[in-house]
N, C-alpha and C positions, 0 to 999 in steps of 0.2 A: 551621607552622600547618596544620591539617587541612582547610582549605577553600580552594578557588581558584575564582573566577568563580561562586560560589554552589553548587558541586557538592561534596558531601562525598566525599572519597577513600574508596574501598572500598564506596561505595554502588552501587545499581543504575544501569546505564547507561540511555540513552534507549530508548523503545519502538521496535521495528523490526518489519518484516514477517517472518513466520515463513519459515524456510528448510527445505530437505530435512533438514538436521541437526536442526532443532527438531522436525520431525515424527518423526524416529527416536527422539528422547528421549521424546516422547509415547507412541509405540508400545511402548517398554520398560516404561512405568508404567501402561498402560491397565488391566490386570487389577487392579492395586492400587487405582487410582482407583475402579473399579467396586465393589470390596469396601468401600471407605470410604463411598461414596454409596449402596450397596445397589441400584444400577441397572446394566443392561447397555446399552451404547451401540453402535448400528449405525455411527454416524458419530463419529469422534474425530479432528478435524482442527485442527492448530495454525494459529492466525490471526496472532497477534502475540506478541512476547516481549521481555523485558528480561533482561540477564545481570549477574552480580556475581561478581567474582573474590574467592575466599576460598582456603582450602587445597583447591582444586579450583574448581568453578564452580556457582553457584546460577542456575537458570533460572526466571523467573516467566513463565508461558505462559498466554495466553488460548486456550481450546480450544472449538471449535464442536461441540456434541453434540445439536443441535436448538435448545437455548438455549446459554448460554455458561458455562463453568467457568473459574476461575483456579486454576492449580496451581503449586506450587513444587517443583522437582526439583533435587537435589544430584547432581552428576557429579564423581567423583574425578579426580585429576590424570591417571592413565593413560587415563581415559575408558572404563573397562570396568565400572564399578559405578554404578548409578543408584538413587537413594533418593528416594521421594516424601516431601516434608517437610510438605506441606499442600494442602488442597483447599477452595475456596470455590465454592458453587453459586449459582444464580439471578443471574447477571450478564447484562448486555446487551452488544450489540456496541459501544456507545459508552462503557461503563464503563472508566475508566483502569486500567492495570495498576499497582496499588499494593501494596507488600510488606504481608504480614499475618502474625500469629503462627502 
C-alpha cells in the first residue's frame, strides 16, 4: 500500500526551517529566478523548505525577496547540478509551502 499514517510515500516531507544548505541551493538558482520573474533581488534569503526524494531531490523553498517567492529546485544525486523547476510570486510569510506545477 502506498500510504502510511496519511503520508503518501514519495511526497514532500514536512516544512522545516531553512538551513545553510537550503541557502546554497537558492544562491545557485537566483539568476535563473530573476530571469523568470524579470526582477533583480537585493535580498534572496531562504526561509522554509520541504524536500522530496526522487531520482535526486526536489526542494520546495520559500524565499524572502522583500515579499515572498516559492521556488522548486531539482538537485541531482551527486549534488552538482541544480535545475529551477518553477517559481510562484506574490506569496506571504504565512502561505503554506504547497507543490505546484
